[in-house]
VMD Tcl script that draws the C-alpha trace (Angstrom):
set ca {
  {87.48 68.74 111.90}
  {90.46 70.59 113.36}
  {89.86 73.44 115.75}
  {90.47 76.90 114.30}
  {93.48 78.84 115.57}
  {92.30 81.76 117.67}
  {93.80 85.15 116.74}
  {92.67 88.75 116.89}
  {93.37 92.47 116.93}
  {92.55 94.74 119.87}
  {91.83 98.45 119.60}
  {89.50 101.35 120.36}
  {88.05 101.97 117.81}
  {88.55 98.80 115.78}
  {85.78 98.88 113.14}
  {88.00 99.76 110.20}
  {90.93 97.43 110.89}
  {92.20 95.59 107.82}
  {94.10 93.05 109.94}
  {91.35 90.38 109.86}
  {91.31 90.50 106.05}
  {95.11 90.38 105.77}
  {95.54 87.49 108.20}
  {92.69 85.51 106.65}
  {94.62 85.71 103.37}
  {97.83 84.60 105.12}
  {96.00 81.68 106.70}
  {94.40 80.59 103.44}
  {97.67 80.62 101.50}
  {99.32 78.52 104.20}
  {96.46 76.03 104.55}
  {95.62 77.11 108.07}
  {92.20 77.28 109.70}
  {92.37 80.55 111.59}
  {89.72 82.55 113.37}
  {90.99 86.14 113.43}
  {88.56 88.56 115.07}
  {88.57 92.32 115.76}
  {88.01 93.07 119.44}
  {86.79 96.45 120.65}
  {88.35 96.84 124.10}
  {88.50 100.02 126.18}
  {91.60 100.95 128.15}
  {90.35 99.89 131.59}
  {89.55 96.37 130.34}
  {92.71 95.78 128.31}
  {94.90 93.78 130.70}
  {92.06 91.52 131.84}
  {91.02 90.95 128.21}
  {94.53 89.95 127.12}
  {94.99 87.55 130.06}
  {91.56 86.01 129.46}
  {92.19 85.65 125.72}
  {95.37 83.63 126.20}
  {93.99 81.65 129.16}
  {91.12 80.50 126.93}
  {93.06 79.10 124.01}
  {94.14 82.30 122.25}
  {97.22 81.91 120.07}
  {98.14 85.49 119.19}
  {97.00 89.11 119.29}
  {97.77 92.23 117.35}
  {97.50 95.49 119.27}
  {96.56 98.79 117.71}
  {95.71 102.29 118.97}
  {95.43 103.32 121.70}
  {96.74 100.20 123.45}
  {100.31 99.78 122.16}
  {101.81 101.21 125.35}
  {99.54 99.68 127.98}
  {99.48 96.19 126.48}
  {103.10 95.77 127.57}
  {101.85 95.50 131.17}
  {100.05 92.27 130.28}
  {103.26 90.60 129.06}
  {105.64 88.35 130.95}
  {108.50 88.76 128.48}
  {109.44 91.81 126.39}
  {111.46 91.64 123.19}
  {114.52 93.91 123.07}
  {112.69 96.21 120.65}
  {109.72 96.53 123.02}
  {112.06 97.27 125.92}
  {113.50 100.11 123.83}
  {110.18 101.42 122.54}
  {108.02 100.82 125.59}
  {105.29 99.75 123.16}
  {104.22 96.58 121.32}
  {101.90 95.60 118.47}
  {102.10 91.79 118.73}
  {101.45 89.42 121.62}
  {102.21 85.71 121.52}
  {102.51 82.84 123.98}
  {105.48 80.52 124.51}
  {105.55 76.86 125.58}
  {105.59 77.90 129.22}
  {102.31 79.82 128.77}
  {104.11 83.15 129.14}
  {102.88 86.14 127.12}
  {105.57 87.73 124.92}
  {105.29 91.33 123.69}
  {106.94 92.16 120.35}
  {106.95 95.03 117.86}
  {106.91 94.45 114.11}
  {106.20 98.02 112.93}
  {109.84 98.89 112.29}
  {110.47 95.61 110.48}
  {107.34 96.19 108.41}
  {108.45 99.66 107.38}
  {111.95 98.52 106.35}
  {110.54 95.54 104.44}
  {108.13 97.77 102.52}
  {110.90 100.24 101.69}
  {112.99 97.34 100.39}
  {110.09 96.05 98.28}
  {109.59 99.54 96.83}
  {113.33 100.12 96.26}
  {113.33 103.06 98.68}
  {116.92 103.51 99.82}
  {117.67 104.53 103.40}
  {121.41 103.89 103.78}
  {123.41 107.09 103.29}
  {120.21 109.07 102.67}
  {118.89 112.13 104.51}
  {115.69 111.02 106.24}
  {113.20 113.31 107.97}
  {110.30 112.05 110.11}
  {107.43 114.44 110.78}
  {105.81 113.76 114.14}
  {107.09 112.60 117.52}
  {104.31 110.29 118.71}
  {104.01 106.53 118.85}
  {103.98 106.01 115.08}
  {107.24 107.92 114.70}
  {108.90 106.16 117.63}
  {107.99 102.68 116.37}
  {110.15 103.08 113.25}
  {113.09 105.18 114.50}
  {115.33 102.31 115.72}
  {114.77 100.25 112.54}
  {115.62 103.23 110.32}
  {118.67 104.15 112.40}
  {120.05 100.62 111.98}
  {120.00 101.14 108.20}
  {122.70 103.82 108.62}
  {121.13 106.85 106.95}
  {123.41 109.84 106.32}
  {121.09 111.77 108.63}
  {118.02 110.76 110.61}
  {116.05 113.82 111.66}
  {112.74 114.47 113.38}
  {110.50 117.54 113.34}
  {107.33 118.15 115.30}
  {104.82 120.95 115.82}
  {105.55 120.80 119.57}
  {109.35 121.21 119.93}
  {109.43 119.91 123.51}
  {108.39 116.46 122.28}
  {111.48 116.37 120.07}
  {113.71 116.78 123.14}
  {111.98 113.83 124.80}
  {112.53 111.74 121.67}
  {116.22 112.62 121.40}
  {116.72 111.56 125.01}
  {114.77 108.32 124.59}
  {116.77 107.33 121.50}
  {120.12 108.73 122.61}
  {121.85 105.50 121.54}
  {121.01 106.35 117.92}
  {122.16 109.25 115.76}
  {118.79 110.99 115.83}
  {118.88 114.74 115.24}
  {116.51 117.65 115.61}
  {115.62 118.92 112.12}
  {117.41 122.13 111.13}
  {116.10 124.21 108.25}
  {118.88 124.77 105.70}
  {119.58 124.05 102.04}
  {120.23 120.31 102.38}
  {117.76 118.35 100.26}
  {115.64 115.70 102.01}
  {115.80 112.29 100.32}
  {113.02 110.57 102.25}
  {110.22 112.39 104.05}
  {108.06 110.25 106.37}
  {104.75 111.56 107.65}
  {104.02 110.15 111.10}
  {101.70 112.97 112.22}
  {98.13 112.40 113.28}
  {95.76 111.79 110.41}
  {93.03 113.47 112.44}
  {94.49 116.97 112.06}
  {91.93 119.40 110.67}
  {92.54 121.55 107.62}
  {94.97 120.96 104.75}
  {98.40 119.48 105.43}
  {101.33 121.91 105.36}
  {104.90 121.94 106.65}
  {107.47 124.71 106.22}
  {110.26 122.74 104.56}
  {109.61 123.36 100.86}
  {113.14 124.71 100.25}
  {114.53 121.24 100.98}
  {112.10 119.26 98.86}
  {112.38 118.47 95.16}
  {111.20 116.05 92.49}
  {113.65 113.40 93.75}
  {112.28 113.46 97.31}
  {110.35 110.34 98.29}
  {107.22 110.99 100.37}
  {105.98 108.16 102.60}
  {102.85 108.39 104.73}
  {102.51 105.89 107.58}
  {98.73 106.27 107.24}
  {96.84 104.79 104.30}
  {93.66 105.21 102.29}
  {91.63 108.33 102.94}
  {93.90 109.33 105.82}
  {96.76 109.95 103.35}
  {94.87 112.27 101.00}
  {95.85 115.58 102.65}
  {99.53 114.66 102.84}
  {99.53 113.46 99.22}
  {97.76 116.61 98.07}
  {100.50 118.72 99.67}
  {103.40 116.54 98.50}
  {102.16 116.39 94.89}
  {103.51 119.91 94.28}
  {107.04 118.61 94.83}
  {107.30 115.03 93.63}
  {105.52 112.07 92.09}
  {107.34 109.69 94.44}
  {104.54 109.10 96.94}
  {103.66 105.98 98.96}
  {101.13 105.32 101.70}
  {101.43 102.87 104.58}
  {99.49 99.98 103.03}
  {102.66 98.04 102.25}
  {103.98 98.58 105.76}
  {100.63 97.42 107.18}
  {100.84 94.17 105.22}
  {104.52 93.62 106.02}
  {104.18 94.22 109.76}
  {101.24 91.78 109.74}
  {103.44 89.23 107.99}
  {106.13 89.58 110.67}
  {103.44 89.07 113.33}
  {102.29 85.95 111.49}
  {105.89 84.73 111.46}
  {106.15 85.20 115.24}
  {103.03 83.08 115.73}
  {103.70 80.32 113.18}
  {107.43 80.48 112.35}
  {106.71 81.04 108.66}
  {106.76 84.28 106.68}
  {103.78 84.48 104.31}
  {104.04 85.53 100.68}
  {103.04 89.20 100.65}
  {103.72 89.87 96.98}
  {100.11 89.36 95.88}
  {98.18 90.84 98.80}
  {95.97 93.49 97.19}
  {94.01 95.89 99.40}
  {93.30 98.47 96.70}
  {89.61 97.56 96.46}
  {89.00 97.74 100.21}
  {86.69 100.54 101.21}
  {88.56 102.62 103.76}
}
mol new
graphics top color blue
foreach p $ca { graphics top sphere $p radius 0.5 }
foreach p [lrange $ca 0 end-1] q [lrange $ca 1 end] { graphics top cylinder $p $q radius 0.2 }
display resetview
């Protein structure tokens, strides 16, 4: 009997991760025996855990909150996207036993938009939030040549930091005017208390597409707010599946069929 391929996802907390389910489906459809486990690892143990995992036969790791920044310190090689972002969500190992840090979040977002026929090129795109989730998709969106790529945040000083970090892209601070927003992306923290609200209603209409990077219960407040403007609403489930597929491709050089991955019955 062949030995199972050792994979996993690292986070704190990690209980509700859907990655083990998604990757088990990928493995099954590709005839692979994989052992994909969730690992609860606290910050102080992260680097040692990653090194130990790969030294003991590990093939690949996904990294989720709050470790996407610090995991880069465990890598020997950084992809160009990780060098730009300063964060990673996928770790792999090359033939020389070196750990490579990659980021598939931006690719996952663009793939999901393509699958859902959400146009970005020549569209006015606004991202709400300036944290890690927002940053992980900014370069990928910018490369799609939107008419405008804007960011807004409750703490204005964070926007300045973002504009400086991504100065090589045409990222703008959001200005309130009469220009309609074609695609509104919510990258704010799902943990915010109270109902969701943002003072941009004059620039929203029934044609606006609302996309929440969160999914399941975490999207309910944003969807409740956006429902007054448009029926065009999507959560981040498709992006979650697509970024997982790009991770799988990094590990096995094959992109799994994601067309029939259904997570609608998963209790989140």
